[in-house]
C-alpha positions in Angstrom: 80.4 97.9 116.5 79.4 93.8 116.2 77.2 91.4 119.4 78.6 87.7 120.2 76.2 86.2 121.8 77.3 82.6 123.2 75.6 80.2 124.1 76.6 77.7 127.2 74.9 73.8 128.0 76.2 72.7 130.7 75.9 69.4 132.8 73.8 70.8 135.4 75.5 69.5 138.9 79.0 71.5 137.1 76.9 74.3 137.0 78.8 76.2 139.6 82.2 74.9 138.6 81.7 77.5 135.3 80.4 80.2 137.0 83.7 80.0 139.4 85.6 80.1 136.2 83.6 83.0 134.8 83.9 85.0 138.4 87.9 84.7 137.7 87.3 85.7 133.5 85.3 87.9 134.0 87.0 91.0 135.0 89.6 90.9 132.2 87.5 89.6 129.3 85.8 92.6 130.3 88.9 94.8 130.2 90.2 92.8 127.3 91.0 96.0 124.3 88.1 96.7 122.5 85.6 94.8 124.7 82.7 97.7 124.7 80.2 95.2 127.4 79.6 91.5 128.7 77.1 90.2 130.3 76.5 86.5 131.6 71.9 85.1 131.3 71.2 82.1 131.9 67.6 80.8 130.1 64.9 80.7 133.2 63.0 77.1 132.1 66.9 75.9 132.3 69.4 76.9 134.8 72.2 74.5 133.2 71.6 76.8 129.7 73.5 80.2 130.0 74.0 83.4 127.4 76.8 85.3 127.2 76.4 88.5 125.3 79.3 90.9 124.9 79.5 94.3 122.1 83.2 94.1 120.7 84.0 97.0 118.5 84.8 95.5 115.7 85.0 91.7 114.7 89.2 92.3 114.5 88.2 92.8 117.9 86.8 90.0 118.5 89.1 87.6 116.7 91.6 89.2 118.8 90.7 88.2 121.6 89.6 84.1 121.0 93.2 84.4 119.4 94.6 85.5 123.0 96.2 83.7 125.3 93.1 84.6 128.0 90.2 82.9 126.2 92.9 79.9 124.9 93.0 78.7 129.3 89.1 79.8 129.7 88.2 77.3 126.4 90.2 75.5 128.0 88.7 75.5 131.6 85.2 75.8 130.5 84.3 73.2 127.5 85.0 70.3 129.4 81.8 71.6 131.2 79.3 71.3 128.3 76.1 68.4 128.1 76.1 70.0 125.1 77.9 71.8 121.6 78.6 75.0 122.2 76.9 77.6 119.4 77.8 81.1 118.6 76.5 84.0 116.5 78.4 87.0 115.7 75.4 89.8 114.4 75.2 93.4 113.0 72.8 95.0 114.9 70.3 97.1 112.3 68.1 98.8 114.4 69.9 99.4 117.5 67.5 100.5 120.8 66.3 103.8 121.8 65.8 104.9 125.3 63.2 107.4 126.2 64.6 110.5 127.8 
């Protein structure tokens, strides 16, 4: 299982446009085979900086998504809104949080 963190810096006036793209695609991304979780986060100090945090079964599942028509279409609509280059990390969880019952 891997987590994928993507930092997206948008032109401030184009954040609503990204939110519209996200609303249209989030259910499809969450339903994509191999996706276990996906959420959108916003920086408190810079509201035009957003992050996606997703959980994937493995790197192969993430790569299938990245090669999919869904990703290609979503990314094409998203990348034109950027103010800076995106940054992405795929990480392995070494010490998972354990909920206290």
